[in-house]
C-alpha positions in Angstrom: 131.3 106.6 121.7 131.9 109.7 119.5 128.1 110.4 119.6 127.9 110.0 123.4 125.6 107.0 123.3 125.8 104.1 125.7 125.9 100.7 124.0 126.3 97.0 124.3 127.8 94.6 121.8 126.1 91.3 121.2 128.3 88.7 119.5 128.6 84.9 119.5 125.7 83.1 121.1 124.0 86.4 122.0 123.8 87.3 118.3 123.2 83.8 117.0 120.2 83.4 119.3 119.0 87.0 119.8 116.5 87.3 122.7 113.6 89.6 121.9 112.7 90.1 125.6 110.8 93.0 126.9 111.4 96.4 128.7 113.6 94.6 131.3 116.0 93.0 128.8 116.5 91.8 125.3 116.2 93.6 122.0 113.0 95.4 123.1 114.8 97.1 126.0 117.1 99.1 123.7 116.4 102.5 122.2 117.9 101.2 118.9 119.5 98.1 117.5 122.3 98.2 114.9 122.6 94.9 113.1 125.9 94.1 111.3 125.6 90.9 109.2 128.7 88.7 108.8 130.7 89.7 105.7 130.4 86.1 104.3 127.4 84.7 106.1 124.8 83.0 103.8 122.1 83.5 104.5 122.9 87.0 106.0 120.2 86.4 108.6 119.5 82.9 110.0 115.9 81.8 110.2 116.1 82.2 114.0 117.4 85.8 113.6 114.6 86.6 111.1 112.0 85.4 113.6 113.5 87.6 116.3 113.6 90.7 114.0 110.0 90.1 113.0 109.0 90.0 116.7 111.1 93.0 117.6 109.7 95.3 114.8 106.2 93.9 115.3 106.3 94.9 119.0 107.7 98.4 118.3 111.4 98.7 117.4 114.1 100.9 115.8 116.5 98.9 113.7 119.4 99.6 111.3 120.8 96.7 109.3 124.2 96.6 107.5 125.5 94.2 105.0 126.9 94.1 101.4 125.0 91.0 100.4 121.8 91.2 102.4 119.7 91.4 99.2 121.8 89.0 97.1 122.2 86.5 99.9 118.4 86.3 100.6 116.8 86.8 97.2 119.1 85.6 94.4 118.6 82.0 93.5 122.4 81.6 92.9 123.1 82.4 96.6 123.8 79.5 98.9 121.4 81.2 101.4 118.5 81.6 99.0 115.0 80.4 99.7 111.6 81.6 98.7 110.7 82.4 102.3 113.9 84.4 102.8 113.3 86.4 99.6 109.8 87.2 100.8 111.2 88.3 104.2 113.5 90.7 102.4 110.4 92.3 100.8 107.9 92.1 103.7 110.2 92.9 106.7 113.2 94.8 105.3 111.0 96.4 102.6 113.5 95.9 99.8 113.6 94.2 96.4 116.9 93.2 94.9 117.7 94.8 91.6 121.4 94.0 91.0 124.7 93.1 92.7 127.3 95.4 91.0 130.8 94.2 90.6 132.2 97.3 92.3 131.7 101.0 93.1 133.7 103.5 95.1 131.4 106.3 96.2 128.2 106.4 98.3 126.1 109.4 97.1 123.8 111.1 99.5 120.2 111.9 98.6 119.3 115.6 98.6 117.1 116.5 101.5 117.5 113.2 103.3 118.0 113.6 107.1 120.8 111.0 107.1 122.6 111.5 103.8 121.5 114.9 102.6 124.8 116.6 103.6 126.8 114.2 101.4 125.3 114.5 97.9 128.9 115.0 96.7 129.6 111.5 97.8 131.6 109.6 100.5 134.6 107.5 99.5 133.8 103.8 99.7 136.2 100.7 99.5 134.4 97.4 98.7 135.5 94.2 100.3 136.3 92.8 96.8 134.8 92.2 93.4 131.0 91.5 93.7 131.2 92.5 97.4 130.5 96.2 97.1 126.7 96.2 97.9 123.3 95.6 96.4 121.1 97.9 94.3 117.6 97.8 95.7 114.0 99.1 95.3 111.6 99.9 98.1 109.0 97.1 98.5 106.2 95.9 100.8 103.2 97.6 102.3 102.1 99.1 105.5 104.3 102.2 105.7 106.4 104.8 104.0 109.9 104.3 102.5 112.5 106.7 101.2 115.9 106.1 99.6 119.0 107.2 101.6 122.1 106.3 99.5 123.0 105.7 95.9 126.1 104.0 94.5 128.2 105.4 91.6 128.3 102.2 89.5 128.3 102.9 85.8 124.5 102.3 86.1 123.9 104.0 89.5 121.0 103.0 91.7 119.8 103.1 95.3 121.7 101.0 97.9 120.0 102.1 101.2 116.5 102.9 102.5 114.6 104.0 105.5 111.1 102.9 106.4 108.5 104.0 109.0 105.4 101.9 109.7 102.1 103.6 109.1 100.5 102.5 112.4 101.7 101.9 116.0 103.3 98.5 116.9 103.1 96.7 120.1 102.4 97.9 123.6 104.3 100.5 125.7 104.3 98.0 128.6 106.4 95.5 126.7 109.0 97.4 124.6 111.0 100.7 124.6 109.2 101.8 121.5 106.0 99.8 122.1 102.9 101.6 121.0 104.7 103.7 118.4 105.5 103.0 114.7 108.6 100.9 114.1 111.4 102.5 112.1 114.0 100.8 109.9 117.2 101.8 108.1 118.8 99.3 105.7 122.3 99.8 104.4 122.9 97.3 101.6 126.6 98.0 101.7 129.3 98.0 104.5 129.1 101.0 106.8 132.7 100.3 107.9 133.9 100.6 104.3 132.9 104.3 104.2 135.9 106.6 104.6 138.5 103.8 104.9 140.4 102.6 106.7 137.7 101.4 109.1 140.4 100.9 111.8 140.9 104.7 112.1 138.4 107.1 113.6 136.7 109.4 111.0 134.4 112.4 111.6 132.3 111.8 108.5 131.7 108.2 109.4 130.8 109.2 113.0 128.4 111.9 111.6 126.6 109.4 109.3 126.1 106.9 112.1 124.9 109.7 114.5 122.4 110.9 111.9 121.2 107.3 111.4 120.6 106.9 115.1 118.9 110.3 115.4 116.5 109.4 112.7 115.7 106.0 114.3 115.0 107.7 117.6 113.1 110.6 116.0 115.0 113.3 117.9 118.5 114.4 118.6 120.2 113.3 121.8 119.4 115.6 124.8 122.1 118.0 125.9 122.4 119.9 129.2 124.4 123.0 129.8 125.1 123.7 133.5 125.4 127.5 134.1 125.5 127.7 137.9 
């Protein structure tokens, strides 16, 4: 709302069984999809949801994922949601490899020059859900495109905790999806976006700005503005 974007919220059955669709409806009809994983869902993405995301990105899509245990929940053998197929999906679709799951950290540090976080190299206050529930440290993985790091944590051994990715070649057809025929784009936040600048229940200009910059990068341009002079 703060950024002036129209949006729909998918929850319950709509989120559990996400329809990929086409230009007329479903995920492919949207300019962007923001995917918040359940705080304590293991696996963070069900097998059905993984299939839908593969089809969505493969047909041309712009996706942002958010979740403090996406990496750990898919790729750590101690996770109740682990499987070899899910770990491979983390690498091949979300283009990330799990490095570590720090006990806690309290600052998200922007990356100099990054179009999303570059204005926040001094850090943004962060409040984890609990011990071991701050976020995942990750490395860029997979092939077929270009990846860049977006955020770093301030754990006593700091590392990257978010990335953005653009496919190297066009995906899908313009007749079947909003972004069909253009390279898919992806932003992965391996932490909780709502835990930035707490409390999440209160509006915050910094949090609004970060989300706005994330959407703008996914779309590849700023939202159009019109000034009526007469």
